N, C-alpha and C positions, 0 to 999 in steps of 0.2 A: 640300297641299304643292306639288302640280303647278301650281296656280293662282298661288301666290306665286313659284315659279320662273319661270313664264311671264311674270309681271309684271316681274320683274327682267330677264329676257332681252330684253324689249321696251324697257324704260325706260333701261337703261344706255347703249345706243348713242345714243339720242336726247339724253340729257343730255350725254354726251361730245361729240357733234357741236355742240350748242349752246354748250358752254363753249369749244371750239376756235373756233367762229365768232365768239364775243364777243372772244376774245383776238386773232384775226386782224383783226377790224374795228377794234379799238382801236389795234393796232400799225401797220397799213397804211392805215387810214382808208377801208376798202372796205365793201361791203355783201354779204358772203358768208354771213351768218347764215341767211338763208332757204334758200339752196341746201344748206347743211350740215344744216339742220333736216330737209329732205326726204331727204337722204342718211341721216340717223339713223333716220328713220321707216322707210325702205326696209330698212335693215340690221336694225332691230328686228323687222319683219314677216318677213324672211327667217329670222332666228334662231328666231322663234316657229314658223314652218312646219317647220323642221328638227327642233325639239324635239317638236312634236306628231306628226310623221311617225314619229320614232323610238319614241315611246310607243305609237302605234297598231300599228306593226310588231311590237313586243314582245307586245302583247295578242293579235295574230293568231297568233303563234308559240306562245304559252301555250295558246290555245284549240285549236290543231291538236295539240299534245302531249297535252292532256287527252283529246281525242277518240281519238287513237291508243292511249292507255292503256286507255280504255274498250273499244275493239275487241279489244285483246289480252286483257283480262280476260274478255270474253265468249267469245273463242276458247278460252282456257284452261279456262273453266267448262264449255264444250261438250265439250272433249276429256275432262275428268274424268268427265262424265256418260256418255260413250260407253264409257269403260273400265270 
């Protein structure tokens, strides 16, 4: 699911910028398509970076919470043995 979300996150800005570039080129007779394509690629890569950074941060937090729970369980088990 993450891979499909990542694909959509990258492709949507690229397609939108290409469509806007085509419309602008037809309306004004300019050649802005290439620049908007690069802008779309940059936006897509930025979105992918933000998405992956968020996922990795969540994984780190989950791992830290799991380690904290293990330490607490060991401490509780040690306390019970001492009593």
